[in-house]
C-alpha positions in Angstrom: 17.8 -4.4 -3.6 17.0 -4.7 -7.3 18.6 -2.1 -9.5 17.7 -2.0 -13.2 19.1 0.1 -15.9 16.8 0.6 -18.9 18.0 1.6 -22.3 18.9 0.4 -25.8 22.4 -0.7 -24.8 24.2 2.6 -25.7 27.4 3.9 -24.2 25.5 6.0 -21.6 23.4 3.0 -20.5 26.5 0.8 -20.2 28.2 3.6 -18.2 25.2 3.9 -15.8 25.2 0.1 -15.3 28.9 0.0 -14.5 28.7 3.0 -12.1 25.8 1.2 -10.4 27.9 -2.0 -10.0 30.8 0.0 -8.6 28.5 1.8 -6.1 27.0 -1.5 -4.9 30.4 -2.9 -4.4 31.7 0.1 -2.5 28.6 0.1 -0.3 28.9 -3.7 0.2 25.1 -4.1 -0.1 23.1 -7.0 -1.2 21.9 -5.8 -4.6 21.6 -7.0 -8.2 22.2 -4.7 -11.2 20.4 -5.7 -14.3 20.5 -4.1 -17.7 17.1 -4.1 -19.5 17.0 -3.5 -23.3 13.4 -4.6 -23.9 11.4 -1.8 -25.4 8.1 -3.3 -24.3 9.2 -3.2 -20.6 10.3 0.4 -21.1 6.9 1.3 -22.5 5.1 -0.5 -19.7 7.0 1.6 -17.2 6.4 4.8 -19.2 10.1 5.3 -19.8 10.7 7.9 -22.5 14.3 9.0 -21.8 17.2 6.7 -21.4 19.2 5.6 -19.6 16.7 5.2 -16.8 17.6 3.9 -13.3 14.9 1.9 -11.5 15.5 0.8 -7.9 13.1 -1.7 -6.4 10.5 -0.9 -9.1 10.6 2.8 -8.6 12.0 5.1 -11.3 14.8 7.1 -9.6 16.5 8.9 -12.5 16.2 9.3 -16.2 18.4 10.8 -18.9 21.5 11.1 -16.7 24.6 9.1 -15.9 25.3 9.9 -12.2 28.7 9.3 -10.7 29.5 6.4 -8.5 29.4 8.7 -5.5 25.9 10.0 -6.5 24.7 6.4 -6.9 26.1 5.5 -3.5 24.1 8.3 -2.0 20.9 7.1 -3.8 21.4 3.4 -2.9 22.3 4.3 0.7 19.0 6.1 1.2 17.0 3.1 0.1 14.7 1.7 2.8 16.1 -1.8 1.9 19.5 -0.9 3.2 18.3 0.8 6.4 
């Protein structure tokens, strides 16, 4: 599973990336968490609000910092982990 957090590197973006890493560790799934700060990549995906969570190329959430538990639920529903 590829998990990408898009944003300028602000506190909220860092918090989302950290929560994603913790959720991946708790679920013990094979996933990478990458932070993307490139504005051109954000524009290409149509991202307007940050932080934005993208899982396997699909925008899942934007403008929020979900808890570790919420992220575990999201990542656990992914077809990659089924």
